[in-house]
C-alpha positions in Angstrom: 174.1 -49.5 -63.8 174.0 -53.1 -62.9 172.7 -53.8 -59.4 172.5 -56.8 -57.2 170.4 -56.9 -54.0 171.7 -59.7 -51.8 169.0 -60.8 -49.4 165.5 -59.7 -50.5 163.7 -59.6 -47.2 161.4 -56.8 -46.1 163.9 -53.9 -46.7 165.6 -55.5 -49.8 162.1 -56.0 -51.2 161.2 -52.4 -50.6 164.4 -51.2 -52.3 163.7 -53.5 -55.3 160.2 -52.1 -55.6 161.5 -48.6 -55.4 164.1 -49.2 -58.1 161.6 -50.9 -60.4 158.8 -48.3 -60.1 160.7 -45.0 -60.2 160.7 -43.8 -63.8 163.6 -41.4 -63.3 166.0 -44.2 -62.4 167.7 -46.3 -65.1 169.4 -49.6 -64.6 170.7 -52.3 -67.0 170.2 -55.4 -64.8 168.8 -56.0 -61.4 169.8 -59.3 -59.7 167.7 -60.3 -56.7 168.9 -63.1 -54.4 167.1 -65.0 -51.7 167.4 -68.5 -50.2 163.8 -69.2 -51.0 162.9 -67.4 -54.3 159.2 -68.6 -54.5 157.9 -65.2 -53.3 159.9 -63.5 -56.1 158.8 -65.8 -58.9 156.4 -63.3 -60.4 159.3 -60.8 -60.9 161.0 -63.1 -63.3 158.8 -61.9 -66.1 160.0 -58.3 -65.7 162.7 -57.2 -68.2 166.3 -57.0 -67.0 165.4 -58.6 -63.6 167.1 -61.8 -62.6 166.0 -64.0 -59.6 168.6 -66.3 -58.1 169.8 -68.1 -55.0 173.4 -67.8 -56.2 175.0 -64.7 -54.5 178.3 -65.1 -56.4 176.6 -65.1 -59.7 174.7 -62.0 -58.8 177.8 -60.2 -57.7 179.7 -61.2 -60.9 177.0 -59.7 -63.0 176.8 -56.5 -61.1 178.8 -53.4 -60.2 176.7 -52.2 -57.4 176.1 -54.8 -54.6 173.4 -53.9 -52.1 173.7 -56.2 -49.1 170.3 -56.4 -47.3 170.7 -59.6 -45.2 169.9 -59.9 -41.5 172.8 -58.8 -39.2 173.6 -62.3 -38.1 173.9 -63.4 -41.7 176.3 -60.7 -42.8 179.7 -62.4 -42.1 178.6 -65.6 -43.8 177.4 -63.8 -46.9 180.6 -61.7 -47.1 182.8 -64.8 -46.8 180.8 -66.4 -49.6 181.2 -63.5 -52.0 184.6 -62.1 -51.2 186.4 -64.1 -53.8 184.4 -62.5 -56.6 184.6 -59.0 -55.3 186.8 -56.7 -57.5 187.7 -53.4 -55.8 188.1 -51.7 -59.2 184.6 -52.8 -60.3 182.4 -53.2 -57.3 180.9 -50.8 -54.8 179.4 -52.4 -51.7 176.3 -50.7 -50.2 175.3 -52.2 -46.9 171.8 -51.6 -45.4 172.5 -54.1 -42.6 171.3 -52.7 -39.3 174.0 -51.9 -36.8 177.0 -53.3 -38.8 179.9 -50.9 -39.3 181.9 -50.5 -42.5 185.0 -51.7 -40.5 183.4 -55.1 -40.1 182.9 -55.4 -43.8 186.5 -54.2 -44.4 187.9 -56.9 -42.2 186.5 -59.5 -44.6 186.5 -57.8 -48.0 189.5 -55.5 -47.5 189.9 -51.8 -46.9 190.5 -51.2 -50.7 186.9 -52.1 -51.5 184.6 -49.1 -51.8 182.0 -49.7 -48.9 179.1 -47.4 -48.3 176.8 -47.8 -45.3 173.2 -46.9 -46.0 170.2 -46.7 -43.8 166.9 -46.2 -45.8 163.5 -46.9 -44.4 160.6 -48.9 -45.8 159.1 -45.8 -47.4 161.7 -46.5 -50.1 159.1 -48.7 -51.8 157.0 -45.6 -52.6 160.0 -43.3 -53.4 159.8 -41.4 -50.1 162.7 -42.8 -48.0 165.0 -40.6 -45.8 168.3 -42.4 -46.4 171.5 -41.6 -44.5 174.8 -42.5 -46.0 178.4 -42.9 -44.8 181.5 -44.4 -46.4 184.9 -45.8 -45.8 187.9 -44.1 -47.3 187.7 -46.1 -50.5 184.0 -45.5 -50.8 184.0 -41.7 -50.5 184.7 -41.3 -54.2 181.7 -43.6 -55.0 179.2 -42.0 -52.6 177.7 -40.0 -55.4 176.6 -43.3 -57.0 174.8 -44.3 -53.8 173.2 -40.8 -53.7 172.0 -41.3 -57.3 170.3 -44.5 -56.3 168.7 -43.4 -53.1 167.8 -39.8 -54.2 165.7 -41.5 -56.9 163.9 -43.3 -54.0 163.4 -40.3 -51.7 166.0 -38.1 -50.1 169.6 -38.7 -48.8 171.8 -37.2 -46.2 175.6 -37.9 -45.8 176.6 -38.2 -42.2 179.5 -39.4 -40.1 179.3 -43.1 -39.4 179.2 -42.5 -35.6 175.7 -41.0 -36.1 174.4 -44.0 -38.1 172.9 -45.8 -35.1 171.0 -42.6 -34.2 169.9 -42.2 -37.8 168.6 -45.8 -37.8 166.4 -44.9 -34.8 165.1 -41.6 -36.2 164.5 -42.7 -39.8 164.0 -46.5 -39.9 162.4 -47.1 -36.5 160.8 -43.7 -36.9 158.5 -45.1 -39.6 156.9 -47.3 -36.9 156.7 -44.4 -34.4 154.9 -42.1 -36.9 152.6 -45.0 -37.9 151.6 -45.4 -34.2 150.9 -41.6 -34.0 148.7 -41.9 -37.1 146.9 -44.9 -35.6 146.3 -43.0 -32.4 144.9 -40.0 -34.3 142.6 -42.4 -36.2 141.3 -44.0 -33.0 140.6 -40.5 -31.6 138.7 -39.6 -34.8 136.6 -42.8 -34.5 135.7 -41.9 -30.9 134.6 -38.5 -32.2 132.2 -40.0 -34.7 134.0 -40.8 -37.9 134.0 -44.3 -39.4 137.3 -46.1 -39.5 138.0 -45.5 -43.2 137.3 -41.8 -42.9 139.2 -41.5 -39.7 142.4 -43.0 -41.2 142.1 -40.8 -44.3 141.8 -37.7 -42.2 144.8 -38.7 -40.1 147.1 -39.7 -43.0 146.4 -36.6 -45.0 146.8 -34.2 -42.0 150.1 -35.9 -41.2 151.3 -35.5 -44.8 150.1 -31.9 -44.8 152.0 -31.0 -41.6 155.3 -32.5 -43.0 154.8 -30.9 -46.4 154.3 -27.5 -44.7 157.6 -27.7 -42.9 159.4 -29.1 -46.0 158.1 -26.4 -48.4 158.3 -23.4 -46.0 161.4 -24.4 -44.0 159.7 -23.1 -40.9 160.2 -24.4 -37.4 157.3 -26.6 -36.2 156.4 -24.1 -33.4 156.0 -21.3 -36.0 153.3 -23.4 -37.8 151.8 -24.4 -34.4 151.4 -20.7 -33.5 149.3 -20.2 -36.6 146.6 -22.6 -35.4 146.7 -21.9 -31.6 144.4 -19.0 -30.8 144.0 -17.7 -27.2 141.7 -19.8 -25.1 141.1 -22.0 -28.2 140.6 -25.7 -28.6 144.0 -26.4 -30.2 146.1 -25.1 -27.3 143.9 -26.8 -24.8 144.4 -30.1 -26.6 148.2 -29.6 -26.9 148.5 -28.7 -23.3 146.6 -31.8 -22.2 148.8 -34.0 -24.5 151.9 -32.4 -22.9 150.5 -33.0 -19.4 150.2 -36.7 -20.4 153.8 -36.8 -21.5 153.5 -36.6 -25.4 156.9 -35.0 -26.1 158.8 -36.7 -23.2 157.4 -40.1 -24.2 158.5 -39.7 -27.8 162.0 -38.6 -26.7 162.3 -41.4 -24.2 161.2 -43.9 -26.9 163.9 -42.7 -29.2 166.5 -42.9 -26.5 165.4 -46.3 -25.5 165.6 -47.6 -29.1 169.1 -46.0 -29.4 170.2 -47.8 -26.3 168.9 -51.1 -27.6 170.5 -50.8 -31.0 173.8 -50.2 -29.4 173.4 -53.5 -27.5 172.8 -55.5 -30.7 
């Protein structure tokens, strides 16, 4: 598999790290393009990795083209590479926030396999939740995208109309969960732990909670019931958080982010 990542910003960089560090993923060549390649100079020593400012060259030497540019740059990049796109050879995977496959089709053509993908930055450690959708031409190639992103976490194929919501839940969601971990850390410090201990306690407890649900398949309330004894400290803490709007604030935050992404 020959892969090009066009636009190695934060997300493109995370995808590249994920591809390079996952032992169960095999590729022949990885082209990375960026207008200023200085930050990628150390990668040139890696086998089968090519660094370039030439998007056309990267596309010509690849069969999977991951477009990871900023939304405002998408049309310019597509116009630049469209003459070297071969529908029988190339599969386009866009991770550009808020841009529909229809927009890409209008420039590259509906006969080009196009897959819309929304990973998150946990892809750099092989733990992304990546949602995928495809145009008609791309549906036959979606297994290829699943192969890439399953090696970097987990994937879910969804209807494209849900992609904006998926972006909020999975991509913005990383920031929301980080804030919850930070708040738990601050609470632990107030209760007497030093900062390093507090963060370790918060991170591992968060990981443990998610792992419990993943491995058991249980509903969150089922696991909550196991640690909330009558008149105990857990239920009192939970009730106080709910009185202060914990659940409603999270839901309102998700809805607000969803409304914003639909304005972009």
